[in-house]
N, C-alpha and C positions, 0 to 999 in steps of 0.2 A: 732395662733393655727389653724385657718381656712386654712391658706396657707399650713401648714404641712399636715393637713388632706386631702386636695386636692391632694397633691403630692403622699401621701400614697395610696389614692384611684386610682390614675393613675397608680402607680406601680402595684397594685393588678390587675387592668384591663389588663395591658400589660402582666403580668405573665399568666393571664387566657387565653387571646385570641391570644397571640403571641408565644406560646410554640414552634410551628414548625418553626417560623421565626427566632427566636434566637437573634435578635438585639434589645437592649434597649438603647435609646439615650436620655440623659438629658442635656438640655441647661441651664446653670446657675441655677441649682436647689436650691442653698442656698440664692438666692436673696430674701430679706425681711424676712429671717428666723433669729431668735435669736440663741444664742449659744446652748441652750438646744434642740431646734428643729433641728438644724444642726446635733447635735450628734445623735438624734433619726433617722433622715434620713440616716445618714451614717451607723447606726446599721442595718436598714432595707435593705440597699443595700448590706452590708456584708452578711446578711442572704440569699439574692437572689443569690449572687455570690457563696456562699458555696453550696447552694442547686442545682445550675446549673453547678457546676465545672466539672462534668462528661460529660456534653453535649458538643459535638464537635462543634456544630454550635452556641453556645452562645457567644455574644459579648456585652460588656457594653461600651458605649461611653459617657463620661462625659465632657462637655464643661464648663470650670470653670476658674475663676481668683482667686480661694480661695485655697491656698496651705494647710491651716489647714484642710479643708474638705477632700482633697486628703489624708492627713495623717490619718484622722479619718477612711476613707474607708480602708486604709491599702494598702500595696504594696506586699502582699503575692502572688497575681495573676498577677501582672503587674511589668515589669522591664523597660519599655520605655514609652515615651509619645511624642506627636507632639506639638511643640511650634509654634504658628503662630504669626508673627509680620510683620510690614511693612518695606520695604526698603526705601532708600532715594528718590525713584521715586513714592512712595506710592503704590507699588505692594506688594501683600501678599507673604511672604516667609514662608516655612515650614521647620522645623528642627527636626529631630528625636533625642531625648536626653534620657539619662538614668533617671529613676525616682528619683535617688539620687540627680540630679541636682536641683530639686525643693527646696531642703533644703541646698544646697551648700555643700554637703558631698563629 
């Protein structure tokens, strides 16, 4: 519960102080969250996305290995994502993919 509360407080601070900036970046936000708290975080993010959908400068960047979390956030506002992986020489490779590729559709 403390972890989710900490994340929600950070989201509220980001929304308060970064309105003109427009970029919100979360790195592995579901780490150490149980299912209920993951759902609550996804709901809060959906509300932020909906309230900021008219802002031209708003970007949400979520770095995650959790496809269930991506599904909970929803793909109403996103149709592509960047997949990062290592090649055989251990260099990072970036691939732009459709959001449907997360679920093998």
